[in-house]
KOLGU-4560 file (N, C-alpha, C; in nm, 3 decimals, padded with zeros to 5 digits):
<recs>
<n_xx: 00.075 n_yy: -00.122 n_zz: -00.004 ca_xx: -00.003 ca_yy: -00.001 ca_zz: -00.014 c_xx: 00.093 c_yy: 00.125 c_zz: 00.004 mol: A seq: 1 type: UNK>
<n_xx: 00.068 n_yy: 00.219 n_zz: -00.086 ca_xx: 00.128 ca_yy: 00.339 ca_zz: -00.098 c_xx: 00.022 c_yy: 00.452 c_zz: -00.072 mol: A seq: 2 type: UNK>
<n_xx: 00.064 n_yy: 00.540 n_zz: 00.022 ca_xx: -00.039 ca_yy: 00.644 ca_zz: 00.068 c_xx: 00.022 c_yy: 00.764 c_zz: 00.022 mol: A seq: 3 type: UNK>
<n_xx: -00.038 n_yy: 00.854 n_zz: -00.045 ca_xx: 00.001 ca_yy: 00.992 ca_zz: -00.082 c_xx: -00.101 c_yy: 01.078 c_zz: -00.013 mol: A seq: 4 type: UNK>
<n_xx: -00.043 n_yy: 01.191 n_zz: 00.047 ca_xx: -00.121 ca_yy: 01.292 ca_zz: 00.111 c_xx: -00.098 c_yy: 01.439 c_zz: 00.069 mol: A seq: 5 type: UNK>
<n_xx: -00.200 n_yy: 01.487 n_zz: 00.036 ca_xx: -00.179 ca_yy: 01.638 ca_zz: 00.001 c_xx: -00.281 c_yy: 01.719 c_zz: 00.059 mol: A seq: 6 type: UNK>
<n_xx: -00.256 n_yy: 01.848 n_zz: 00.081 ca_xx: -00.351 ca_yy: 01.940 ca_zz: 00.143 c_xx: -00.425 c_yy: 02.017 c_zz: 00.024 mol: A seq: 7 type: UNK>
<n_xx: -00.545 n_yy: 02.016 n_zz: 00.012 ca_xx: -00.636 ca_yy: 02.095 ca_zz: -00.086 c_xx: -00.720 c_yy: 02.172 c_zz: -00.003 mol: A seq: 8 type: UNK>
<n_xx: -00.689 n_yy: 02.277 n_zz: 00.051 ca_xx: -00.771 ca_yy: 02.354 ca_zz: 00.130 c_xx: -00.934 c_yy: 02.354 c_zz: 00.108 mol: A seq: 9 type: UNK>
<n_xx: -01.007 n_yy: 02.327 n_zz: 00.200 ca_xx: -00.991 ca_yy: 02.296 ca_zz: 00.343 c_xx: -00.960 c_yy: 02.147 c_zz: 00.371 mol: A seq: 10 type: UNK>
<n_xx: -00.944 n_yy: 02.079 n_zz: 00.248 ca_xx: -00.960 ca_yy: 01.921 ca_zz: 00.274 c_xx: -00.809 c_yy: 01.857 c_zz: 00.277 mol: A seq: 11 type: UNK>
<n_xx: -00.803 n_yy: 01.744 n_zz: 00.329 ca_xx: -00.663 ca_yy: 01.672 ca_zz: 00.327 c_xx: -00.723 c_yy: 01.557 c_zz: 00.242 mol: A seq: 12 type: UNK>
<n_xx: -00.646 n_yy: 01.523 n_zz: 00.122 ca_xx: -00.667 ca_yy: 01.411 ca_zz: 00.030 c_xx: -00.562 c_yy: 01.314 c_zz: 00.057 mol: A seq: 13 type: UNK>
<n_xx: -00.604 n_yy: 01.182 n_zz: 00.071 ca_xx: -00.529 ca_yy: 01.081 ca_zz: 00.075 c_xx: -00.572 c_yy: 00.984 c_zz: -00.047 mol: A seq: 14 type: UNK>
<n_xx: -00.440 n_yy: 00.972 n_zz: -00.124 ca_xx: -00.454 ca_yy: 00.886 ca_zz: -00.248 c_xx: -00.396 c_yy: 00.750 c_zz: -00.204 mol: A seq: 15 type: UNK>
<n_xx: -00.491 n_yy: 00.654 n_zz: -00.210 ca_xx: -00.426 ca_yy: 00.511 ca_zz: -00.182 c_xx: -00.411 c_yy: 00.432 c_zz: -00.304 mol: A seq: 16 type: UNK>
<n_xx: -00.311 n_yy: 00.359 n_zz: -00.290 ca_xx: -00.282 ca_yy: 00.271 ca_zz: -00.407 c_xx: -00.228 c_yy: 00.122 c_zz: -00.358 mol: A seq: 17 type: UNK>
<n_xx: -00.312 n_yy: 00.031 n_zz: -00.403 ca_xx: -00.274 ca_yy: -00.109 ca_zz: -00.338 c_xx: -00.390 c_yy: -00.166 c_zz: -00.285 mol: A seq: 18 type: UNK>
<n_xx: -00.374 n_yy: -00.276 n_zz: -00.205 ca_xx: -00.495 ca_yy: -00.332 ca_zz: -00.143 c_xx: -00.511 c_yy: -00.281 c_zz: 00.007 mol: A seq: 19 type: UNK>
<n_xx: -00.631 n_yy: -00.267 n_zz: 00.037 ca_xx: -00.673 ca_yy: -00.198 ca_zz: 00.169 c_xx: -00.691 c_yy: -00.317 c_zz: 00.239 mol: A seq: 20 type: UNK>
<n_xx: -00.597 n_yy: -00.391 n_zz: 00.304 ca_xx: -00.629 ca_yy: -00.520 ca_zz: 00.384 c_xx: -00.567 c_yy: -00.498 c_zz: 00.513 mol: A seq: 21 type: UNK>
<n_xx: -00.567 n_yy: -00.606 n_zz: 00.596 ca_xx: -00.509 ca_yy: -00.605 ca_zz: 00.739 c_xx: -00.374 c_yy: -00.551 c_zz: 00.743 mol: A seq: 22 type: UNK>
<n_xx: -00.306 n_yy: -00.590 n_zz: 00.638 ca_xx: -00.159 ca_yy: -00.532 ca_zz: 00.654 c_xx: -00.142 c_yy: -00.386 c_zz: 00.616 mol: A seq: 23 type: UNK>
<n_xx: -00.249 n_yy: -00.335 n_zz: 00.540 ca_xx: -00.220 ca_yy: -00.178 ca_zz: 00.512 c_xx: -00.292 c_yy: -00.108 c_zz: 00.607 mol: A seq: 24 type: UNK>
<n_xx: -00.398 n_yy: -00.150 n_zz: 00.686 ca_xx: -00.478 ca_yy: -00.062 ca_zz: 00.762 c_xx: -00.396 c_yy: 00.019 c_zz: 00.866 mol: A seq: 25 type: UNK>
<n_xx: -00.291 n_yy: -00.052 n_zz: 00.931 ca_xx: -00.231 ca_yy: 00.038 ca_zz: 01.025 c_xx: -00.141 c_yy: 00.148 c_zz: 00.965 mol: A seq: 26 type: UNK>
<n_xx: -00.098 n_yy: 00.138 n_zz: 00.844 ca_xx: -00.034 ca_yy: 00.247 ca_zz: 00.777 c_xx: -00.124 c_yy: 00.366 c_zz: 00.736 mol: A seq: 27 type: UNK>
<n_xx: -00.228 n_yy: 00.323 n_zz: 00.681 ca_xx: -00.340 ca_yy: 00.415 ca_zz: 00.643 c_xx: -00.396 c_yy: 00.484 c_zz: 00.770 mol: A seq: 28 type: UNK>
<n_xx: -00.426 n_yy: 00.411 n_zz: 00.875 ca_xx: -00.477 ca_yy: 00.487 ca_zz: 00.990 c_xx: -00.365 c_yy: 00.581 c_zz: 01.044 mol: A seq: 29 type: UNK>
<n_xx: -00.231 n_yy: 00.549 n_zz: 01.030 ca_xx: -00.132 ca_yy: 00.636 ca_zz: 01.087 c_xx: -00.137 c_yy: 00.774 c_zz: 00.995 mol: A seq: 30 type: UNK>
<n_xx: -00.134 n_yy: 00.740 n_zz: 00.869 ca_xx: -00.146 ca_yy: 00.861 ca_zz: 00.787 c_xx: -00.266 c_yy: 00.962 c_zz: 00.835 mol: A seq: 31 type: UNK>
<n_xx: -00.376 n_yy: 00.900 n_zz: 00.831 ca_xx: -00.499 ca_yy: 00.981 ca_zz: 00.862 c_xx: -00.476 c_yy: 01.041 c_zz: 01.010 mol: A seq: 32 type: UNK>
<n_xx: -00.436 n_yy: 00.985 n_zz: 01.114 ca_xx: -00.406 ca_yy: 01.035 ca_zz: 01.232 c_xx: -00.324 c_yy: 01.156 c_zz: 01.237 mol: A seq: 33 type: UNK>
<n_xx: -00.213 n_yy: 01.128 n_zz: 01.149 ca_xx: -00.113 ca_yy: 01.242 ca_zz: 01.147 c_xx: -00.158 c_yy: 01.350 c_zz: 01.081 mol: A seq: 34 type: UNK>
<n_xx: -00.256 n_yy: 01.356 n_zz: 01.009 ca_xx: -00.316 ca_yy: 01.482 ca_zz: 00.935 c_xx: -00.425 c_yy: 01.511 c_zz: 01.010 mol: A seq: 35 type: UNK>
<n_xx: -00.481 n_yy: 01.458 n_zz: 01.105 ca_xx: -00.599 ca_yy: 01.505 ca_zz: 01.178 c_xx: -00.594 c_yy: 01.614 c_zz: 01.229 mol: A seq: 36 type: UNK>
<n_xx: -00.666 n_yy: 01.746 n_zz: 01.182 ca_xx: -00.629 ca_yy: 01.881 ca_zz: 01.233 c_xx: -00.673 c_yy: 01.887 c_zz: 01.387 mol: A seq: 37 type: UNK>
<n_xx: -00.582 n_yy: 01.955 n_zz: 01.461 ca_xx: -00.626 ca_yy: 01.973 ca_zz: 01.593 c_xx: -00.722 c_yy: 02.097 c_zz: 01.613 mol: A seq: 38 type: UNK>
<n_xx: -00.820 n_yy: 02.076 n_zz: 01.678 ca_xx: -00.925 ca_yy: 02.167 ca_zz: 01.719 c_xx: -01.002 c_yy: 02.210 c_zz: 01.604 mol: A seq: 39 type: UNK>
<n_xx: -00.988 n_yy: 02.153 n_zz: 01.486 ca_xx: -01.076 ca_yy: 02.192 ca_zz: 01.370 c_xx: -01.140 c_yy: 02.072 c_zz: 01.341 mol: A seq: 40 type: UNK>
<n_xx: -01.276 n_yy: 02.097 n_zz: 01.253 ca_xx: -01.337 ca_yy: 01.968 ca_zz: 01.219 c_xx: -01.266 c_yy: 01.927 c_zz: 01.097 mol: A seq: 41 type: UNK>
<n_xx: -01.236 n_yy: 01.781 n_zz: 01.086 ca_xx: -01.172 ca_yy: 01.728 ca_zz: 00.967 c_xx: -01.229 c_yy: 01.731 c_zz: 00.852 mol: A seq: 42 type: UNK>
<n_xx: -01.191 n_yy: 01.755 n_zz: 00.730 ca_xx: -01.240 ca_yy: 01.728 ca_zz: 00.601 c_xx: -01.152 c_yy: 01.656 c_zz: 00.506 mol: A seq: 43 type: UNK>
<n_xx: -01.197 n_yy: 01.525 n_zz: 00.497 ca_xx: -01.112 ca_yy: 01.431 ca_zz: 00.458 c_xx: -01.172 c_yy: 01.387 c_zz: 00.318 mol: A seq: 44 type: UNK>
<n_xx: -01.084 n_yy: 01.357 n_zz: 00.215 ca_xx: -01.131 ca_yy: 01.291 ca_zz: 00.095 c_xx: -01.015 c_yy: 01.162 c_zz: 00.083 mol: A seq: 45 type: UNK>
<n_xx: -01.078 n_yy: 01.054 n_zz: 00.073 ca_xx: -01.008 ca_yy: 00.932 ca_zz: 00.047 c_xx: -01.008 c_yy: 00.879 c_zz: -00.084 mol: A seq: 46 type: UNK>
<n_xx: -00.915 n_yy: 00.896 n_zz: -00.170 ca_xx: -00.928 ca_yy: 00.840 ca_zz: -00.325 c_xx: -00.892 c_yy: 00.692 c_zz: -00.309 mol: A seq: 47 type: UNK>
<n_xx: -00.998 n_yy: 00.627 n_zz: -00.332 ca_xx: -00.981 ca_yy: 00.468 ca_zz: -00.345 c_xx: -01.005 c_yy: 00.423 c_zz: -00.488 mol: A seq: 48 type: UNK>
<n_xx: -00.981 n_yy: 00.502 n_zz: -00.578 ca_xx: -00.983 ca_yy: 00.472 ca_zz: -00.723 c_xx: -00.880 c_yy: 00.371 c_zz: -00.762 mol: A seq: 49 type: UNK>
<n_xx: -00.766 n_yy: 00.364 n_zz: -00.698 ca_xx: -00.655 ca_yy: 00.284 ca_zz: -00.739 c_xx: -00.650 c_yy: 00.153 c_zz: -00.628 mol: A seq: 50 type: UNK>
<n_xx: -00.759 n_yy: 00.132 n_zz: -00.559 ca_xx: -00.760 ca_yy: 00.028 ca_zz: -00.457 c_xx: -00.840 c_yy: -00.088 c_zz: -00.534 mol: A seq: 51 type: UNK>
<n_xx: -00.769 n_yy: -00.200 n_zz: -00.550 ca_xx: -00.858 ca_yy: -00.300 ca_zz: -00.605 c_xx: -00.920 c_yy: -00.409 c_zz: -00.533 mol: A seq: 52 type: UNK>
<n_xx: -00.872 n_yy: -00.407 n_zz: -00.407 ca_xx: -00.929 ca_yy: -00.499 ca_zz: -00.308 c_xx: -00.930 c_yy: -00.435 c_zz: -00.176 mol: A seq: 53 type: UNK>
<n_xx: -01.035 n_yy: -00.471 n_zz: -00.103 ca_xx: -01.064 ca_yy: -00.427 ca_zz: 00.043 c_xx: -01.116 c_yy: -00.524 c_zz: 00.128 mol: A seq: 54 type: UNK>
<n_xx: -01.049 n_yy: -00.570 n_zz: 00.252 ca_xx: -01.114 ca_yy: -00.681 ca_zz: 00.315 c_xx: -01.182 c_yy: -00.615 c_zz: 00.434 mol: A seq: 55 type: UNK>
<n_xx: -01.220 n_yy: -00.690 n_zz: 00.525 ca_xx: -01.322 ca_yy: -00.654 ca_zz: 00.633 c_xx: -01.247 c_yy: -00.546 c_zz: 00.726 mol: A seq: 56 type: UNK>
<n_xx: -01.103 n_yy: -00.565 n_zz: 00.739 ca_xx: -01.037 ca_yy: -00.473 ca_zz: 00.803 c_xx: -01.024 c_yy: -00.327 c_zz: 00.756 mol: A seq: 57 type: UNK>
<n_xx: -01.021 n_yy: -00.327 n_zz: 00.608 ca_xx: -01.010 ca_yy: -00.207 ca_zz: 00.546 c_xx: -01.153 c_yy: -00.137 c_zz: 00.569 mol: A seq: 58 type: UNK>
<n_xx: -01.247 n_yy: -00.220 n_zz: 00.548 ca_xx: -01.387 ca_yy: -00.168 ca_zz: 00.549 c_xx: -01.419 c_yy: -00.115 c_zz: 00.702 mol: A seq: 59 type: UNK>
<n_xx: -01.374 n_yy: -00.176 n_zz: 00.800 ca_xx: -01.373 ca_yy: -00.126 ca_zz: 00.930 c_xx: -01.307 c_yy: 00.000 c_zz: 00.953 mol: A seq: 60 type: UNK>
<n_xx: -01.177 n_yy: 00.017 n_zz: 00.903 ca_xx: -01.111 ca_yy: 00.143 ca_zz: 00.894 c_xx: -01.202 c_yy: 00.250 c_zz: 00.845 mol: A seq: 61 type: UNK>
<n_xx: -01.266 n_yy: 00.232 n_zz: 00.731 ca_xx: -01.352 ca_yy: 00.334 ca_zz: 00.647 c_xx: -01.468 c_yy: 00.372 c_zz: 00.752 mol: A seq: 62 type: UNK>
<n_xx: -01.529 n_yy: 00.264 n_zz: 00.815 ca_xx: -01.633 ca_yy: 00.302 ca_zz: 00.898 c_xx: -01.601 c_yy: 00.381 c_zz: 01.030 mol: A seq: 63 type: UNK>
<n_xx: -01.494 n_yy: 00.351 n_zz: 01.095 ca_xx: -01.437 ca_yy: 00.410 ca_zz: 01.203 c_xx: -01.395 c_yy: 00.551 c_zz: 01.174 mol: A seq: 64 type: UNK>
<n_xx: -01.345 n_yy: 00.573 n_zz: 01.049 ca_xx: -01.300 ca_yy: 00.706 ca_zz: 01.013 c_xx: -01.417 c_yy: 00.795 c_zz: 01.002 mol: A seq: 65 type: UNK>
<n_xx: -01.524 n_yy: 00.735 n_zz: 00.929 ca_xx: -01.643 ca_yy: 00.812 ca_zz: 00.904 c_xx: -01.714 c_yy: 00.856 c_zz: 01.037 mol: A seq: 66 type: UNK>
<n_xx: -01.707 n_yy: 00.749 n_zz: 01.132 ca_xx: -01.755 ca_yy: 00.782 ca_zz: 01.286 c_xx: -01.685 c_yy: 00.893 c_zz: 01.334 mol: A seq: 67 type: UNK>
<n_xx: -01.547 n_yy: 00.886 n_zz: 01.340 ca_xx: -01.479 ca_yy: 00.996 ca_zz: 01.414 c_xx: -01.480 c_yy: 01.111 c_zz: 01.339 mol: A seq: 68 type: UNK>
<n_xx: -01.499 n_yy: 01.122 n_zz: 01.201 ca_xx: -01.509 ca_yy: 01.243 ca_zz: 01.131 c_xx: -01.640 c_yy: 01.329 c_zz: 01.171 mol: A seq: 69 type: UNK>
<n_xx: -01.762 n_yy: 01.241 n_zz: 01.173 ca_xx: -01.876 ca_yy: 01.290 ca_zz: 01.219 c_xx: -01.880 c_yy: 01.338 c_zz: 01.343 mol: A seq: 70 type: UNK>
<n_xx: -01.826 n_yy: 01.263 n_zz: 01.424 ca_xx: -01.827 ca_yy: 01.319 ca_zz: 01.585 c_xx: -01.761 c_yy: 01.435 c_zz: 01.598 mol: A seq: 71 type: UNK>
<n_xx: -01.653 n_yy: 01.481 n_zz: 01.512 ca_xx: -01.577 ca_yy: 01.593 ca_zz: 01.524 c_xx: -01.641 c_yy: 01.720 c_zz: 01.429 mol: A seq: 72 type: UNK>
<n_xx: -01.752 n_yy: 01.676 n_zz: 01.368 ca_xx: -01.811 ca_yy: 01.783 ca_zz: 01.288 c_xx: -01.774 c_yy: 01.798 c_zz: 01.159 mol: A seq: 73 type: UNK>
<n_xx: -01.690 n_yy: 01.691 n_zz: 01.102 ca_xx: -01.613 ca_yy: 01.724 ca_zz: 00.967 c_xx: -01.678 c_yy: 01.644 c_zz: 00.870 mol: A seq: 74 type: UNK>
<n_xx: -01.630 n_yy: 01.635 n_zz: 00.749 ca_xx: -01.664 ca_yy: 01.549 ca_zz: 00.637 c_xx: -01.575 c_yy: 01.459 c_zz: 00.585 mol: A seq: 75 type: UNK>
<n_xx: -01.630 n_yy: 01.346 n_zz: 00.525 ca_xx: -01.547 ca_yy: 01.250 ca_zz: 00.466 c_xx: -01.620 c_yy: 01.216 c_zz: 00.328 mol: A seq: 76 type: UNK>
<n_xx: -01.525 n_yy: 01.225 n_zz: 00.215 ca_xx: -01.574 ca_yy: 01.177 ca_zz: 00.095 c_xx: -01.483 c_yy: 01.077 c_zz: 00.038 mol: A seq: 77 type: UNK>
<n_xx: -01.544 n_yy: 00.966 n_zz: -00.027 ca_xx: -01.464 ca_yy: 00.849 ca_zz: -00.067 c_xx: -01.471 c_yy: 00.879 c_zz: -00.227 mol: A seq: 78 type: UNK>
<n_xx: -01.373 n_yy: 00.871 n_zz: -00.291 ca_xx: -01.356 ca_yy: 00.866 ca_zz: -00.444 c_xx: -01.365 c_yy: 00.712 c_zz: -00.477 mol: A seq: 79 type: UNK>
<n_xx: -01.454 n_yy: 00.688 n_zz: -00.565 ca_xx: -01.458 ca_yy: 00.530 ca_zz: -00.598 c_xx: -01.487 c_yy: 00.523 c_zz: -00.755 mol: A seq: 80 type: UNK>
<n_xx: -01.433 n_yy: 00.417 n_zz: -00.799 ca_xx: -01.477 ca_yy: 00.404 ca_zz: -00.949 c_xx: -01.545 c_yy: 00.279 c_zz: -00.944 mol: A seq: 81 type: UNK>
<n_xx: -01.592 n_yy: 00.242 n_zz: -01.068 ca_xx: -01.672 ca_yy: 00.115 ca_zz: -01.084 c_xx: -01.559 c_yy: 00.004 c_zz: -01.033 mol: A seq: 82 type: UNK>
<n_xx: -01.632 n_yy: -00.094 n_zz: -00.950 ca_xx: -01.531 ca_yy: -00.198 ca_zz: -00.926 c_xx: -01.557 c_yy: -00.258 c_zz: -00.781 mol: A seq: 83 type: UNK>
<n_xx: -01.468 n_yy: -00.313 n_zz: -00.736 ca_xx: -01.469 ca_yy: -00.382 ca_zz: -00.605 c_xx: -01.503 c_yy: -00.299 c_zz: -00.482 mol: A seq: 84 type: UNK>
<n_xx: -01.463 n_yy: -00.204 n_zz: -00.460 ca_xx: -01.501 ca_yy: -00.092 ca_zz: -00.351 c_xx: -01.650 c_yy: -00.052 c_zz: -00.355 mol: A seq: 85 type: UNK>
<n_xx: -01.689 n_yy: -00.025 n_zz: -00.476 ca_xx: -01.814 ca_yy: 00.023 ca_zz: -00.510 c_xx: -01.928 c_yy: -00.088 c_zz: -00.475 mol: A seq: 86 type: UNK>
<n_xx: -01.880 n_yy: -00.200 n_zz: -00.531 ca_xx: -01.962 ca_yy: -00.329 ca_zz: -00.497 c_xx: -01.966 c_yy: -00.354 c_zz: -00.355 mol: A seq: 87 type: UNK>
<n_xx: -01.869 n_yy: -00.343 n_zz: -00.286 ca_xx: -01.839 ca_yy: -00.376 ca_zz: -00.150 c_xx: -01.928 c_yy: -00.281 c_zz: -00.058 mol: A seq: 88 type: UNK>
<n_xx: -01.942 n_yy: -00.158 n_zz: -00.085 ca_xx: -02.026 ca_yy: -00.054 ca_zz: -00.020 c_xx: -02.170 c_yy: -00.084 c_zz: -00.048 mol: A seq: 89 type: UNK>
<n_xx: -02.204 n_yy: -00.138 n_zz: -00.170 ca_xx: -02.344 ca_yy: -00.164 ca_zz: -00.201 c_xx: -02.393 c_yy: -00.293 c_zz: -00.124 mol: A seq: 90 type: UNK>
<n_xx: -02.301 n_yy: -00.402 n_zz: -00.128 ca_xx: -02.372 ca_yy: -00.524 ca_zz: -00.050 c_xx: -02.364 c_yy: -00.509 c_zz: 00.095 mol: A seq: 91 type: UNK>
<n_xx: -02.285 n_yy: -00.425 n_zz: 00.136 ca_xx: -02.274 ca_yy: -00.404 ca_zz: 00.293 c_xx: -02.394 c_yy: -00.282 c_zz: 00.325 mol: A seq: 92 type: UNK>
<n_xx: -02.458 n_yy: -00.243 n_zz: 00.230 ca_xx: -02.554 ca_yy: -00.115 ca_zz: 00.268 c_xx: -02.479 c_yy: 00.004 c_zz: 00.318 mol: A seq: 93 type: UNK>
<n_xx: -02.351 n_yy: 00.012 n_zz: 00.308 ca_xx: -02.277 ca_yy: 00.122 ca_zz: 00.337 c_xx: -02.282 c_yy: 00.253 c_zz: 00.253 mol: A seq: 94 type: UNK>
<n_xx: -02.347 n_yy: 00.209 n_zz: 00.118 ca_xx: -02.330 ca_yy: 00.316 ca_zz: 00.024 c_xx: -02.430 c_yy: 00.431 c_zz: 00.058 mol: A seq: 95 type: UNK>
<n_xx: -02.528 n_yy: 00.404 n_zz: 00.134 ca_xx: -02.607 ca_yy: 00.516 ca_zz: 00.187 c_xx: -02.551 c_yy: 00.584 c_zz: 00.302 mol: A seq: 96 type: UNK>
<n_xx: -02.440 n_yy: 00.558 n_zz: 00.356 ca_xx: -02.374 ca_yy: 00.619 ca_zz: 00.467 c_xx: -02.260 c_yy: 00.699 c_zz: 00.428 mol: A seq: 97 type: UNK>
<n_xx: -02.190 n_yy: 00.659 n_zz: 00.305 ca_xx: -02.080 ca_yy: 00.740 ca_zz: 00.281 c_xx: -02.106 c_yy: 00.821 c_zz: 00.153 mol: A seq: 98 type: UNK>
<n_xx: -02.048 n_yy: 00.931 n_zz: 00.167 ca_xx: -02.055 ca_yy: 01.031 ca_zz: 00.043 c_xx: -01.955 c_yy: 00.992 c_zz: -00.059 mol: A seq: 99 type: UNK>
<n_xx: -02.005 n_yy: 00.948 n_zz: -00.180 ca_xx: -01.891 ca_yy: 00.902 ca_zz: -00.273 c_xx: -01.900 c_yy: 00.992 c_zz: -00.399 mol: A seq: 100 type: UNK>
<n_xx: -01.797 n_yy: 00.991 n_zz: -00.475 ca_xx: -01.778 ca_yy: 01.063 ca_zz: -00.592 c_xx: -01.692 c_yy: 00.981 c_zz: -00.679 mol: A seq: 101 type: UNK>
<n_xx: -01.691 n_yy: 01.039 n_zz: -00.816 ca_xx: -01.599 ca_yy: 00.952 ca_zz: -00.914 c_xx: -01.465 c_yy: 01.022 c_zz: -00.923 mol: A seq: 102 type: UNK>
<n_xx: -01.453 n_yy: 01.143 n_zz: -00.875 ca_xx: -01.302 ca_yy: 01.216 ca_zz: -00.896 c_xx: -01.274 c_yy: 01.295 c_zz: -00.773 mol: A seq: 103 type: UNK>
<n_xx: -01.155 n_yy: 01.316 n_zz: -00.754 ca_xx: -01.106 ca_yy: 01.395 ca_zz: -00.649 c_xx: -01.164 c_yy: 01.554 c_zz: -00.657 mol: A seq: 104 type: UNK>
<n_xx: -01.177 n_yy: 01.598 n_zz: -00.774 ca_xx: -01.230 ca_yy: 01.729 ca_zz: -00.798 c_xx: -01.369 c_yy: 01.737 c_zz: -00.751 mol: A seq: 105 type: UNK>
<n_xx: -01.444 n_yy: 01.631 n_zz: -00.772 ca_xx: -01.603 ca_yy: 01.622 ca_zz: -00.744 c_xx: -01.599 c_yy: 01.615 c_zz: -00.586 mol: A seq: 106 type: UNK>
<n_xx: -01.494 n_yy: 01.540 n_zz: -00.521 ca_xx: -01.495 ca_yy: 01.533 ca_zz: -00.379 c_xx: -01.455 c_yy: 01.642 c_zz: -00.293 mol: A seq: 107 type: UNK>
<n_xx: -01.373 n_yy: 01.724 n_zz: -00.378 ca_xx: -01.333 ca_yy: 01.855 ca_zz: -00.301 c_xx: -01.462 c_yy: 01.941 c_zz: -00.301 mol: A seq: 108 type: UNK>
<n_xx: -01.517 n_yy: 01.946 n_zz: -00.402 ca_xx: -01.646 ca_yy: 02.036 ca_zz: -00.422 c_xx: -01.757 c_yy: 01.993 c_zz: -00.326 mol: A seq: 109 type: UNK>
<n_xx: -01.771 n_yy: 01.863 n_zz: -00.301 ca_xx: -01.866 ca_yy: 01.820 ca_zz: -00.210 c_xx: -01.830 c_yy: 01.830 c_zz: -00.063 mol: A seq: 110 type: UNK>
<n_xx: -01.707 n_yy: 01.831 n_zz: -00.043 ca_xx: -01.659 ca_yy: 01.834 ca_zz: 00.094 c_xx: -01.657 c_yy: 01.991 c_zz: 00.157 mol: A seq: 111 type: UNK>
<n_xx: -01.633 n_yy: 02.089 n_zz: 00.056 ca_xx: -01.621 ca_yy: 02.233 ca_zz: 00.093 c_xx: -01.757 c_yy: 02.276 c_zz: 00.139 mol: A seq: 112 type: UNK>
</recs>
């Protein structure tokens, strides 16, 4: 898993490349925790368009991140393309809980 992080005011964008599985979750969580703004509501974009696989621990990370962001009064937008992640959100009925877009630009517009 490769994680790229960039600031696109007011959002922090994480571009993930590789499988979001039990081995990658600690690394991704560390990046998210590192970028968590102190004292301000977080506005996060997770670009999952280059993630071909997500297991239950990866899905758990997404759910926990959404809960934390909502509790802090922030926003979380997932960038997903057609494929495994989109299907996973649909079959778990999480597609109604996550805000999703097809591009980072759309996600930044939705999060602002």
